[in-house]
C-alpha positions as CSV (number, residue, x, y, z in Angstrom):
1,X,0.0,0.0,0.0
2,X,2.7,2.5,1.0
3,X,4.7,1.8,-2.1
4,X,1.7,2.5,-4.2
5,X,1.4,5.9,-2.5
6,X,5.0,6.8,-3.4
7,X,7.2,6.3,-0.4
8,X,9.9,5.0,-2.7
9,X,10.5,8.6,-3.7
10,X,12.1,9.0,-0.2
11,X,14.9,6.4,-0.3
12,X,17.4,8.4,1.6
13,X,17.4,10.3,4.9
14,X,18.2,13.5,3.0
15,X,15.0,13.3,0.9
16,X,12.9,12.5,3.9
17,X,14.2,15.5,5.8
18,X,13.5,17.8,2.9
19,X,9.8,16.9,3.3
20,X,9.9,17.6,7.0
21,X,11.6,20.9,6.5
22,X,8.9,21.9,3.9
23,X,6.2,21.0,6.4
24,X,7.9,23.1,9.1
25,X,8.0,26.0,6.6
26,X,4.3,25.6,6.0
27,X,3.8,25.6,9.8
28,X,5.4,29.1,10.0
29,X,8.4,27.7,11.8
30,X,11.4,30.0,12.3
31,X,13.8,27.3,13.6
32,X,14.3,23.7,12.5
33,X,16.8,21.6,14.4
34,X,17.8,18.2,13.1
35,X,19.8,15.7,15.1
36,X,21.6,12.9,13.3
37,X,24.0,10.6,15.4
38,X,26.2,10.0,12.4
39,X,28.9,8.1,14.3
40,X,26.5,5.7,15.9
41,X,24.8,5.1,12.6
42,X,28.1,4.3,10.9
43,X,29.1,1.8,13.7
44,X,25.7,0.1,13.6
45,X,25.8,-0.1,9.8
46,X,29.2,-1.7,9.9
47,X,28.1,-4.3,12.4
48,X,24.9,-5.0,10.5
49,X,26.8,-5.5,7.2
50,X,29.3,-7.9,8.8
51,X,26.5,-10.0,10.3
52,X,24.5,-9.9,7.1
53,X,27.4,-10.8,4.9
54,X,28.0,-14.0,7.0
55,X,24.2,-14.9,6.9
56,X,24.1,-14.4,3.1
57,X,27.1,-16.6,2.7
58,X,25.3,-19.3,4.8
59,X,22.2,-18.9,2.7
60,X,20.2,-17.6,5.7
61,X,19.4,-14.2,4.2
62,X,18.1,-12.7,1.0
63,X,21.0,-10.4,-0.2
64,X,18.5,-8.0,-1.7
65,X,16.8,-7.4,1.6
66,X,20.0,-6.7,3.6
67,X,19.9,-3.0,2.8
68,X,16.4,-2.7,4.2
69,X,17.4,-4.1,7.6
70,X,16.7,-1.6,10.4
71,X,19.3,-0.4,12.8
72,X,18.7,-0.7,16.6
73,X,15.7,1.4,17.8
74,X,17.8,3.5,20.2
75,X,19.5,5.1,17.2
76,X,17.1,7.9,16.1
77,X,17.0,10.9,13.9
78,X,15.1,13.8,15.4
79,X,13.5,16.8,13.6
80,X,12.2,19.6,15.8
81,X,10.6,22.9,14.8
82,X,8.9,25.9,16.5
83,X,6.0,26.1,14.1
84,X,2.4,26.5,15.2
85,X,2.0,22.7,15.8
86,X,-1.3,20.7,15.5
87,X,-4.3,20.1,17.8
88,X,-5.8,16.6,18.1
89,X,-8.6,17.7,15.7
90,X,-6.1,18.9,13.1
91,X,-4.1,15.7,13.4
92,X,-7.2,13.6,12.8
93,X,-8.8,15.7,10.0
94,X,-5.9,17.4,8.3
95,X,-2.6,15.5,9.0
96,X,-3.6,11.8,9.0
97,X,-5.9,11.6,5.9
98,X,-3.9,10.5,2.9
99,X,-4.1,12.5,-0.3
100,X,-5.8,15.4,1.5
101,X,-5.1,18.4,-0.7
102,X,-3.3,20.9,1.5
103,X,-4.7,23.9,-0.4
104,X,-8.4,22.8,-0.6
105,X,-10.7,25.4,0.8
106,X,-13.4,22.9,1.5
107,X,-15.3,23.6,-1.7
108,X,-13.0,21.5,-4.0
109,X,-11.1,24.6,-5.0
110,X,-7.4,25.0,-4.2
111,X,-7.4,28.6,-3.0
112,X,-5.6,28.2,0.3
113,X,-2.2,29.5,-0.9
114,X,-0.9,31.1,2.3
115,X,0.3,29.6,5.6
116,X,-1.7,30.1,8.8
117,X,0.1,33.4,9.6
118,X,-0.6,34.7,6.0
119,X,3.1,35.5,5.7
120,X,4.3,32.7,3.4
121,X,3.1,30.9,0.3
122,X,2.7,27.3,1.1
123,X,5.0,24.6,-0.4
124,X,2.9,21.5,0.2
125,X,0.0,20.4,-1.9
126,X,-0.6,16.7,-2.3
127,X,-0.8,15.4,1.2
128,X,1.8,12.7,0.8
129,X,4.8,14.3,2.5
130,X,3.7,12.8,5.9
131,X,4.8,9.4,4.6
132,X,8.3,10.5,3.9
133,X,9.6,9.1,7.2
134,X,8.8,5.6,6.1
135,X,11.4,5.9,3.3
136,X,14.1,5.9,5.9
137,X,12.6,4.4,9.1
138,X,10.2,1.8,10.4
139,X,8.6,3.9,13.1
140,X,7.7,7.6,13.0
141,X,6.8,9.2,16.3
142,X,5.3,12.7,16.3
143,X,4.9,15.0,19.3
144,X,3.1,18.3,18.6
145,X,1.7,21.3,20.6
146,X,-0.2,24.4,19.7
147,X,0.2,27.8,21.4
148,X,-2.5,28.5,24.0
149,X,-2.9,24.8,25.0
150,X,-1.3,23.3,28.1
151,X,-0.8,19.9,26.6
152,X,1.0,18.1,23.8
153,X,-0.2,15.3,21.6
154,X,2.0,12.3,20.8
155,X,1.2,9.6,18.3
156,X,3.1,6.8,16.6
157,X,2.9,5.6,13.0
158,X,4.3,2.1,12.4
159,X,5.3,0.9,9.0
160,X,4.3,-2.7,9.8
161,X,0.8,-1.7,10.8
162,X,0.2,0.5,7.7
163,X,2.1,-1.6,5.1
164,X,-0.6,-4.3,4.7
165,X,-3.7,-2.3,5.4
166,X,-6.3,-2.5,2.7
167,X,-8.2,0.6,3.8
168,X,-6.0,3.2,5.6
169,X,-9.1,4.9,6.9
170,X,-9.7,2.0,9.2
171,X,-6.3,2.0,10.9
172,X,-6.4,3.2,14.5
173,X,-3.5,5.3,15.6
174,X,-3.8,5.8,19.4
175,X,-2.6,9.1,20.9
176,X,-1.2,10.0,24.3
177,X,-1.2,13.4,26.0
178,X,1.3,15.3,28.1
179,X,-0.3,17.9,30.4
180,X,0.9,20.9,32.5
181,X,2.9,22.5,29.8
182,X,3.6,26.2,29.1
183,X,0.7,27.6,27.1
184,X,3.1,29.8,25.2
185,X,5.2,26.9,23.9
186,X,4.5,25.5,20.4
187,X,6.1,23.3,17.9
188,X,6.5,19.7,16.5
189,X,9.1,17.0,17.2
190,X,9.4,14.0,14.8
191,X,11.5,11.0,15.9
192,X,12.5,8.4,13.2
193,X,13.5,5.0,14.7
194,X,14.2,1.6,13.2
195,X,16.4,3.4,10.6
196,X,16.8,1.5,7.4
197,X,20.5,0.8,6.8
198,X,20.6,1.8,3.2
199,X,18.7,5.0,3.7
200,X,21.2,6.4,6.3
201,X,24.5,5.7,4.5
202,X,25.2,9.3,3.4
203,X,27.6,11.7,5.1
204,X,26.4,14.8,6.8
205,X,27.8,16.9,4.0
206,X,25.7,15.0,1.4
207,X,22.6,15.4,3.6
208,X,23.2,19.1,4.0
209,X,23.7,19.5,0.3
210,X,20.4,17.7,-0.4
211,X,18.5,20.0,1.9
212,X,20.3,23.1,0.8
213,X,19.7,22.5,-2.9
214,X,16.0,21.6,-2.3
215,X,15.2,25.2,-1.2
216,X,16.1,28.6,-2.7
217,X,15.6,32.1,-1.5
218,X,14.8,31.2,2.1
219,X,17.1,33.2,4.3
220,X,18.1,32.0,7.8
221,X,16.3,35.1,9.2
222,X,13.1,33.7,7.8
223,X,13.7,30.1,8.7
224,X,17.0,28.7,10.0
225,X,17.6,24.9,9.5
226,X,20.4,23.3,11.5
227,X,21.9,19.8,11.5
228,X,23.7,18.9,14.7
229,X,23.7,22.7,15.6
230,X,25.4,23.6,12.3
231,X,23.2,25.8,10.0
232,X,22.3,24.5,6.6
233,X,22.8,26.9,3.7
234,X,22.2,26.7,0.0
235,X,25.3,25.8,-2.0
236,X,27.4,29.0,-2.9
237,X,29.5,28.0,-5.9
238,X,32.1,30.2,-7.5
239,X,31.4,31.1,-11.1
240,X,33.9,32.1,-13.7
241,X,31.1,33.6,-15.9
242,X,27.5,34.6,-15.3
243,X,24.7,35.2,-17.8
244,X,23.2,37.7,-18.2
245,X,26.5,39.5,-18.1
246,X,26.9,42.0,-15.3
247,X,24.9,40.0,-12.8
248,X,26.4,38.8,-9.6
249,X,25.8,35.4,-8.1
250,X,23.1,36.5,-5.7
251,X,21.1,38.4,-8.4
252,X,18.4,37.1,-10.6
253,X,17.4,38.5,-14.0
254,X,13.7,39.1,-14.5
255,X,11.5,38.3,-17.5
256,X,7.8,38.0,-18.2
257,X,6.6,35.2,-20.5
258,X,3.5,36.0,-22.5
259,X,1.6,32.8,-23.3
260,X,-0.9,33.0,-26.1
261,X,-1.7,36.6,-25.1
262,X,-3.7,35.2,-22.2
263,X,-1.2,34.3,-19.4
264,X,1.7,36.4,-18.2
265,X,4.2,34.4,-16.2
266,X,6.9,36.3,-14.3
267,X,10.2,34.4,-14.2
268,X,13.6,35.1,-12.6
269,X,16.8,33.4,-13.6
270,X,20.6,33.3,-13.8
271,X,23.0,31.0,-15.6
272,X,26.4,30.4,-14.0
273,X,29.5,28.5,-15.2
274,X,31.9,26.8,-12.8
275,X,35.7,27.3,-13.3
276,X,37.7,24.8,-15.3
277,X,38.4,21.7,-13.3
278,X,35.2,22.0,-11.3
279,X,32.8,20.3,-13.7
280,X,29.5,19.2,-12.3
281,X,28.3,15.6,-12.0
282,X,25.9,14.7,-14.8
283,X,23.0,14.6,-12.4
284,X,23.7,18.2,-11.3
285,X,24.0,20.0,-14.7
286,X,21.5,22.3,-16.2
287,X,18.5,24.1,-14.7
288,X,16.8,23.9,-11.4
289,X,13.3,25.4,-11.3
290,X,12.0,26.6,-7.9
291,X,8.4,27.4,-7.0
292,X,7.6,29.1,-3.7
293,X,11.1,28.5,-2.5
294,X,11.2,24.8,-3.1
295,X,12.7,22.7,-6.0
296,X,10.0,21.8,-8.4
297,X,12.0,20.4,-11.3
298,X,15.6,19.6,-12.2
299,X,18.5,19.7,-12.4
300,X,18.0,19.1,-16.1
301,X,19.3,20.2,-19.5
302,X,15.9,19.4,-20.9
303,X,16.2,19.1,-24.7
304,X,19.3,21.2,-25.0
305,X,21.4,19.6,-27.8
306,X,24.9,18.2,-27.1
307,X,26.3,18.9,-30.5
308,X,26.0,22.7,-30.3
309,X,28.9,25.1,-30.2
310,X,30.6,25.2,-26.7
311,X,28.5,22.2,-25.7
312,X,31.4,21.0,-23.5
313,X,30.7,23.9,-21.2
314,X,27.4,22.2,-20.3
315,X,29.5,20.2,-17.9
316,X,30.1,23.4,-15.9
317,X,26.7,25.1,-16.3
318,X,23.9,25.5,-13.8
319,X,20.8,27.6,-14.2
320,X,18.6,28.8,-11.3
321,X,15.0,29.6,-12.3
322,X,12.4,31.0,-10.0
323,X,8.8,30.6,-11.3
324,X,6.6,30.9,-8.3
325,X,3.4,31.6,-10.3
326,X,3.6,28.1,-11.7
327,X,2.6,26.7,-8.3
328,X,0.2,29.4,-7.1
329,X,-3.0,28.5,-9.0
330,X,-5.6,25.7,-8.9
331,X,-3.8,23.5,-11.5
332,X,-1.1,21.2,-10.1
333,X,1.8,21.4,-12.5
334,X,4.5,19.9,-10.3
335,X,5.1,16.1,-10.4
336,X,5.0,14.2,-7.1
337,X,8.7,13.5,-7.1
338,X,9.6,17.1,-7.8
339,X,12.1,16.3,-10.5
340,X,10.0,17.6,-13.4
341,X,7.0,19.6,-14.3
342,X,3.9,18.3,-16.2
343,X,5.0,19.0,-19.8
344,X,1.5,18.3,-21.2
345,X,0.6,21.9,-20.1
346,X,1.2,24.9,-22.4
347,X,2.4,27.0,-19.5
348,X,5.1,24.4,-18.6
349,X,6.1,24.0,-22.2
350,X,6.5,27.7,-22.6
351,X,8.6,27.9,-19.4
352,X,10.9,25.0,-20.4
353,X,11.3,26.5,-23.9
354,X,12.3,29.8,-22.3
355,X,14.8,28.1,-20.0
356,X,16.4,26.1,-22.9
357,X,16.7,29.4,-24.8
358,X,18.5,31.1,-21.9
359,X,20.9,28.2,-21.4
360,X,21.6,28.1,-25.2
361,X,22.3,31.9,-25.2
362,X,24.4,31.6,-22.1
363,X,26.5,28.9,-23.7
364,X,27.1,31.2,-26.7
365,X,28.1,34.2,-24.5
366,X,30.3,32.0,-22.4
367,X,32.1,30.7,-25.5
368,X,32.8,34.3,-26.7
369,X,34.0,35.2,-23.2
370,X,36.3,32.2,-23.1
371,X,37.6,32.9,-26.6
372,X,38.3,36.5,-25.6
373,X,40.2,35.4,-22.5
374,X,42.1,32.8,-24.5
375,X,43.1,35.4,-27.1
376,X,44.4,37.7,-24.4
377,X,46.4,35.0,-22.8
378,X,47.7,33.4,-26.0
379,X,50.6,35.8,-26.3
380,X,51.4,36.0,-22.6
381,X,50.8,32.6,-21.0
382,X,54.0,30.8,-20.2
383,X,52.6,27.6,-21.7
384,X,52.1,29.1,-25.1
385,X,55.4,30.9,-25.7
386,X,57.1,28.1,-27.8
387,X,54.0,28.0,-30.0
388,X,53.8,31.8,-30.4
389,X,57.4,31.7,-31.7
390,X,56.3,29.1,-34.2
391,X,53.3,31.2,-35.2
392,X,55.5,34.2,-35.9
393,X,57.4,32.2,-38.5
394,X,54.4,31.0,-40.4
395,X,52.8,32.6,-43.5
396,X,50.0,35.0,-42.7
397,X,47.2,32.7,-43.8
398,X,48.6,29.6,-42.0
399,X,49.4,31.7,-39.0
400,X,45.8,32.9,-38.7
401,X,44.5,29.3,-38.9
402,X,47.0,27.9,-36.5
403,X,46.4,30.8,-34.0
404,X,42.7,30.1,-34.3
405,X,43.1,26.5,-33.5
406,X,45.4,27.1,-30.5
407,X,42.9,29.7,-29.2
408,X,40.0,27.3,-29.6
409,X,41.9,24.7,-27.7
410,X,42.9,27.2,-25.0
411,X,39.3,28.4,-24.6
412,X,38.1,24.9,-24.2
413,X,40.6,23.6,-21.7
414,X,43.0,26.4,-20.7
415,X,46.6,26.7,-21.7
416,X,47.9,25.1,-18.5
417,X,45.7,22.0,-19.0
418,X,47.0,18.5,-19.9
419,X,44.7,18.6,-22.9
420,X,46.5,21.6,-24.3
421,X,49.9,20.1,-23.7
422,X,48.8,16.9,-25.5
423,X,46.9,18.4,-28.5
424,X,48.7,21.7,-29.3
425,X,51.8,19.9,-30.8
426,X,49.5,17.8,-32.9
427,X,47.6,20.8,-34.2
428,X,50.7,22.7,-35.0
429,X,52.1,19.7,-36.9
430,X,49.2,19.9,-39.3
431,X,50.6,23.3,-40.3
432,X,54.1,22.2,-41.1
433,X,54.1,23.2,-44.8
434,X,54.8,26.7,-43.7
435,X,57.9,25.5,-41.8
436,X,59.3,24.1,-45.0
437,X,58.9,27.5,-46.7
438,X,60.6,29.2,-43.8
439,X,63.5,26.8,-43.9
440,X,63.9,27.3,-47.7
441,X,64.0,31.0,-47.1
442,X,66.7,30.6,-44.5
443,X,68.7,28.5,-47.0
444,X,68.8,31.5,-49.4
445,X,67.3,30.0,-52.5
446,X,66.6,32.1,-55.7
447,X,63.6,34.4,-55.0
448,X,62.0,33.4,-58.3
449,X,62.2,29.8,-57.4
450,X,60.8,30.5,-54.0
451,X,57.8,32.3,-55.6
452,X,56.9,29.1,-57.6
453,X,57.6,26.9,-54.6
454,X,55.5,29.1,-52.4
455,X,52.5,28.4,-54.7
456,X,53.1,24.7,-54.4
457,X,53.5,24.9,-50.7
458,X,50.2,26.9,-50.4
459,X,48.5,24.0,-52.1
460,X,50.4,21.6,-49.8
461,X,49.1,23.5,-46.8
462,X,45.5,23.1,-48.1
463,X,46.1,19.4,-48.7
464,X,47.5,19.0,-45.2
465,X,44.5,20.7,-43.8
466,X,42.3,18.4,-45.8
467,X,44.3,15.4,-44.5
468,X,43.9,16.7,-41.0
469,X,40.2,17.2,-41.6
470,X,39.9,13.6,-42.9
471,X,41.6,12.4,-39.7
472,X,39.3,14.4,-37.5
473,X,36.2,13.4,-39.4
474,X,37.3,9.8,-39.0
475,X,37.5,10.5,-35.3
476,X,34.0,12.1,-35.4
477,X,32.7,8.8,-36.8
478,X,34.2,7.0,-33.9
479,X,32.7,9.5,-31.5
480,X,29.3,8.9,-33.1
481,X,29.8,5.1,-32.7
482,X,30.7,5.5,-29.0
483,X,27.7,7.8,-28.5
484,X,25.3,5.3,-30.1
485,X,26.8,2.5,-28.1
486,X,26.4,4.4,-24.8
487,X,22.9,5.5,-25.6
488,X,22.0,1.9,-26.6
489,X,23.7,0.5,-23.5
490,X,21.9,2.9,-21.1
491,X,18.6,2.0,-22.8
492,X,19.3,-1.7,-22.4
493,X,20.9,-1.3,-19.0
494,X,24.1,-2.8,-20.4
495,X,22.5,-6.2,-19.9
496,X,23.7,-7.7,-23.2
497,X,27.2,-9.0,-23.0
498,X,27.9,-8.0,-26.6
499,X,27.5,-4.3,-25.7
500,X,30.3,-4.4,-23.2
501,X,32.5,-6.3,-25.7
502,X,31.6,-3.7,-28.3
503,X,32.8,-0.9,-25.9
504,X,36.1,-2.7,-25.5
505,X,36.5,-3.1,-29.3
506,X,35.8,0.6,-29.9
507,X,38.5,1.7,-27.3
508,X,40.9,-0.9,-28.8
509,X,40.3,0.3,-32.4
510,X,40.2,4.0,-31.5
511,X,42.4,4.4,-28.4
512,X,42.7,8.2,-28.8
513,X,39.2,8.2,-27.2
514,X,41.0,7.5,-24.0
515,X,43.8,9.9,-24.6
516,X,44.5,12.0,-27.6
517,X,48.0,10.8,-28.4
518,X,47.2,7.1,-28.1
519,X,47.3,5.4,-31.5
520,X,48.4,1.8,-31.0
521,X,48.1,-0.5,-28.0
522,X,50.8,-2.9,-26.8
523,X,48.4,-5.6,-25.6
524,X,44.6,-6.1,-25.4
525,X,43.0,-8.3,-22.8
526,X,46.2,-10.4,-22.3
527,X,47.4,-11.6,-18.9
528,X,50.4,-9.9,-17.3
529,X,52.7,-12.7,-18.4
530,X,52.1,-11.8,-22.1
531,X,52.2,-8.1,-21.2
532,X,55.6,-8.4,-19.7
533,X,56.9,-10.4,-22.7
534,X,55.5,-7.8,-25.1
535,X,57.0,-5.0,-23.0
536,X,60.4,-6.6,-23.0
537,X,60.4,-7.0,-26.7
538,X,59.3,-3.4,-27.2
539,X,62.1,-2.1,-25.0
540,X,64.6,-4.3,-26.9
541,X,65.5,-6.5,-23.9
542,X,66.7,-9.9,-25.3
543,X,67.2,-11.9,-22.1
544,X,64.4,-11.7,-19.5
545,X,62.1,-13.8,-17.4
546,X,58.4,-13.2,-18.0
547,X,56.2,-12.0,-15.1
548,X,54.3,-15.1,-14.0
549,X,50.8,-13.6,-13.4
550,X,47.5,-14.6,-14.9
551,X,45.6,-11.4,-14.1
552,X,44.8,-9.4,-17.2
553,X,44.4,-5.6,-17.7
554,X,42.2,-4.6,-20.7
555,X,44.6,-2.4,-22.7
556,X,48.3,-1.5,-22.3
557,X,50.0,1.3,-24.2
558,X,53.7,2.3,-24.3
559,X,54.7,5.8,-25.2
560,X,58.2,7.4,-25.3
561,X,60.3,10.2,-26.8
562,X,64.0,10.7,-27.0
563,X,64.1,13.1,-24.1
564,X,62.1,11.1,-21.6
565,X,61.9,7.6,-20.2
566,X,59.1,5.3,-21.4
567,X,55.6,5.8,-20.1
568,X,53.5,2.7,-19.7
569,X,49.8,3.3,-19.7
570,X,47.4,0.6,-18.3
571,X,43.7,0.8,-19.0
572,X,41.2,-1.1,-17.0
573,X,37.7,-1.2,-18.4
574,X,34.7,-2.2,-16.2
575,X,31.2,-3.1,-17.3
576,X,29.1,0.0,-17.3
577,X,26.3,-2.1,-15.6
578,X,28.4,-2.0,-12.3
579,X,29.3,1.3,-10.8
580,X,33.0,1.7,-10.1
581,X,34.3,1.4,-6.6
582,X,37.5,1.5,-4.7
583,X,38.2,-2.2,-5.2
584,X,38.3,-1.6,-9.0
585,X,40.9,1.2,-8.4
586,X,42.9,-1.1,-6.2
587,X,43.0,-3.7,-9.0
588,X,44.3,-1.0,-11.4
589,X,46.9,0.1,-8.9
590,X,48.0,-3.5,-8.4
591,X,48.6,-3.9,-12.2
592,X,50.6,-0.6,-12.2
593,X,52.7,-1.6,-9.3
594,X,53.5,-5.1,-10.6
595,X,54.6,-3.7,-14.0
596,X,56.6,-0.9,-12.5
597,X,58.4,-3.4,-10.3
598,X,59.0,-5.8,-13.1
599,X,60.5,-3.1,-15.4
600,X,63.0,-2.2,-12.7
601,X,63.9,-5.6,-11.2
602,X,63.8,-7.7,-14.4
603,X,64.3,-5.4,-17.4
604,X,66.5,-2.8,-15.7
605,X,64.6,0.0,-17.5
606,X,63.1,3.1,-15.9
607,X,59.3,3.2,-16.5
608,X,56.6,5.7,-15.5
609,X,53.4,3.8,-15.1
610,X,50.0,5.6,-15.5
611,X,46.6,4.0,-15.2
612,X,43.0,4.7,-16.4
613,X,40.0,3.2,-14.8
614,X,36.9,3.4,-17.1
615,X,33.4,2.5,-16.3
616,X,30.1,3.8,-14.8
617,X,30.7,6.5,-12.2
618,X,28.9,5.8,-8.9
619,X,25.9,7.9,-7.8
620,X,27.4,10.6,-5.5
621,X,24.0,10.9,-3.7
622,X,23.8,7.3,-2.5
623,X,27.2,5.5,-2.8
624,X,28.2,2.3,-1.1
625,X,31.2,2.5,1.3
626,X,33.6,1.4,-1.4
627,X,32.1,3.8,-3.9
628,X,32.3,6.6,-1.4
629,X,36.0,5.9,-0.8
630,X,36.6,6.0,-4.6
631,X,34.8,9.3,-4.9
632,X,36.8,10.8,-2.0
633,X,40.1,9.6,-3.7
634,X,39.0,11.2,-7.0
635,X,38.1,14.4,-5.2
636,X,41.6,14.6,-3.6
637,X,43.6,13.8,-6.8
638,X,46.8,15.8,-6.9
639,X,48.9,16.8,-10.0
640,X,51.3,14.0,-9.4
641,X,48.6,11.3,-9.2
642,X,49.4,8.6,-11.8
643,X,45.9,7.3,-12.3
644,X,42.6,8.7,-13.5
645,X,39.0,7.5,-13.2
646,X,36.7,8.2,-16.2
647,X,33.0,7.5,-16.5
648,X,31.9,6.4,-20.0
649,X,29.9,9.6,-20.4
650,X,32.9,11.7,-19.3
651,X,35.1,9.8,-21.7
652,X,32.7,10.7,-24.5
653,X,32.5,14.3,-23.4
654,X,36.3,14.6,-23.4
655,X,36.6,13.2,-26.9
656,X,33.8,15.5,-28.2
657,X,35.3,18.6,-26.5
658,X,38.7,17.7,-27.8
659,X,37.9,17.0,-31.5
660,X,34.6,18.4,-32.6
661,X,35.5,22.1,-32.3
662,X,38.8,21.3,-34.1
663,X,36.7,19.8,-36.9
664,X,34.6,23.0,-37.1
665,X,37.6,25.2,-37.0
666,X,39.3,23.3,-39.9
667,X,36.0,23.2,-42.0
668,X,35.5,26.9,-41.5
669,X,39.1,27.8,-42.4
670,X,38.9,25.7,-45.6
671,X,35.6,27.2,-46.5
672,X,36.9,30.7,-46.0
673,X,40.0,29.9,-48.0
674,X,38.0,28.5,-50.9
675,X,35.7,31.6,-50.8
676,X,38.8,33.9,-50.8
677,X,40.2,32.0,-53.8
678,X,36.9,32.3,-55.8
679,X,36.7,36.0,-55.0
680,X,40.2,36.6,-56.1
681,X,39.8,34.6,-59.3
682,X,36.6,36.4,-60.2
683,X,37.9,39.9,-59.5
684,X,41.5,39.8,-60.8
685,X,42.7,38.6,-64.2
686,X,45.3,35.9,-64.2
687,X,48.8,37.4,-64.6
688,X,51.3,36.3,-67.2
689,X,53.9,33.9,-65.9
690,X,57.3,34.6,-67.4
691,X,60.0,31.9,-67.9
692,X,63.5,32.4,-69.1
693,X,62.6,31.4,-72.7
694,X,59.1,32.4,-73.5
695,X,55.8,33.8,-72.2
696,X,52.8,31.7,-71.6
697,X,49.4,33.3,-72.0
698,X,47.2,33.1,-68.9
699,X,44.5,31.1,-70.9
700,X,47.1,28.4,-71.7
701,X,48.1,28.0,-68.0
702,X,46.7,24.8,-66.4
703,X,44.0,25.5,-63.9
704,X,44.9,25.0,-60.2
705,X,43.2,22.1,-58.6
706,X,41.6,22.7,-55.3
707,X,41.5,19.7,-53.0
708,X,38.1,18.3,-52.3
709,X,36.5,19.0,-48.9
710,X,34.6,15.7,-49.0
711,X,35.7,12.3,-47.8
712,X,37.0,11.1,-44.5
């Protein structure tokens, strides 16, 4: 019965507490104090898991029910507020009835939009929030008192009693009364006991974040929420860019949506972009829409396309929207789970279209801002100086193209980024026809010969650009294949073994998806014995003993240059159906340590070993202990850390960000060059070309062939 009424929406203690805080707000509370014995919960969960693990191994317990096992009753979560409380009559006729519409005025119309004091717009509506406690606990005890009364009412709701009831109206919930109390006192205390082990696994920081993000615009002076005496505040991120430009983080821009000339919907919004290196988890990107101070939908990118210009900045973008009027009328437009609005309504469709437009415009403004910053820094940044010197020696046309590509790369990743260090040399190498011309000039060849050679080299530069474009277009095809596979895998929940194998094949065939400079692997899905043999041969070691080890990493790469020792890169790919955890990272680190030790002790060669762990990132909102440990390690990664963890979606976004803008830049440059050539040919007659022996009329000169832009 309770599942049918939606208690599965409240699977964590944070989500349960959001409902109780909203109820306190509607009760005109000014203070909400939450007590969570986090250490006692952690100890009890550890004991419970150890016991359950042994019972599962003995076949005495269903492993899927372990997470629902309650903790000891003496461990409780308490929520206490100083709102107006409830009388016994209000408990019976307003609180306990399920599906009672909070705003019903008694005539079937939802016109009760204000709290009892008249000072606040109510958040509640559907009458289901009272069940939130059962998402995290077996027993919910409520003690409440109204001002002017000398007694408090206490009643207990038990999950076991309600769970199997056919008709909830027939359930008797006895009450007890506490007399002789101060008539001026008021408020409500909720005690959650029999806490479900899986629902209380999150840290205090995660719980604070859940509550802080669920509300917007409620200042502590209006209602202060504290957890273990520490006030809960909305997240206050740092933004590198805000749209509309000129706004500060605390401001909201105002707009009025005119819907079919009938409805005017006032909206406030702001779009912010986190600094590089502070990308948001996928679940936190996009717009959050608030109504009456509470989250009504999101975070979501809605239908914002991923292939648009500057799409990679979506990873850093969050949009705050305040649309109170959506929830201040008789039509309920907010879904029960408060993650989305009812899109079958024209008001909602207009609002979402507006939000999508603002995010799209913000991405364009952010791209221009980043390009401007990148242009300013290109000549001054320490990391770009060697490339600037190369640019100065290039012909004007090639210089402009190369500069544009470097600026694009800098605007996407920053000049100090690893991506810039990896890709800038590759991009400059595509412009090396100009270097040949410069070298010929330095050698002092006959100027007439150089003029002819220059024409050929200009054609060579175009051909090289076309070759580079073919390369990048081939990579775009691989990106498309990976996108299709990920979408298909997520749709089918990666249940089919062939999908996981296909993912491995794509990364083996196109290893640059993992890292831009990867082109050929040393081994694929071979055990460490074969890896060590292949490594020894690659390093030119004739006499060696193979590493006897049957464990097998998925992919191994070796890279080196003449100025640095070899770098061994180990890639461990995990099935996207299983979220990554710390044990997976330990497995990767073990591979790395074994190969590093083998290279020194057996091969006598210095090796730097790096590792990549690729798979499905765990849910930061409800991780297991092992997943939480992995997330903490990722959070504390230092510049010298020799491993990286990549989610399959993050892998795709990196590849798209690295290559798609480069494709657009090359295509645009070639289009502009072709247009310039056509304009010159149309406006200026062909000159006579003089040789030492005769003159050739222009009409007898072979036409120049422009390389095709197709293919690849």
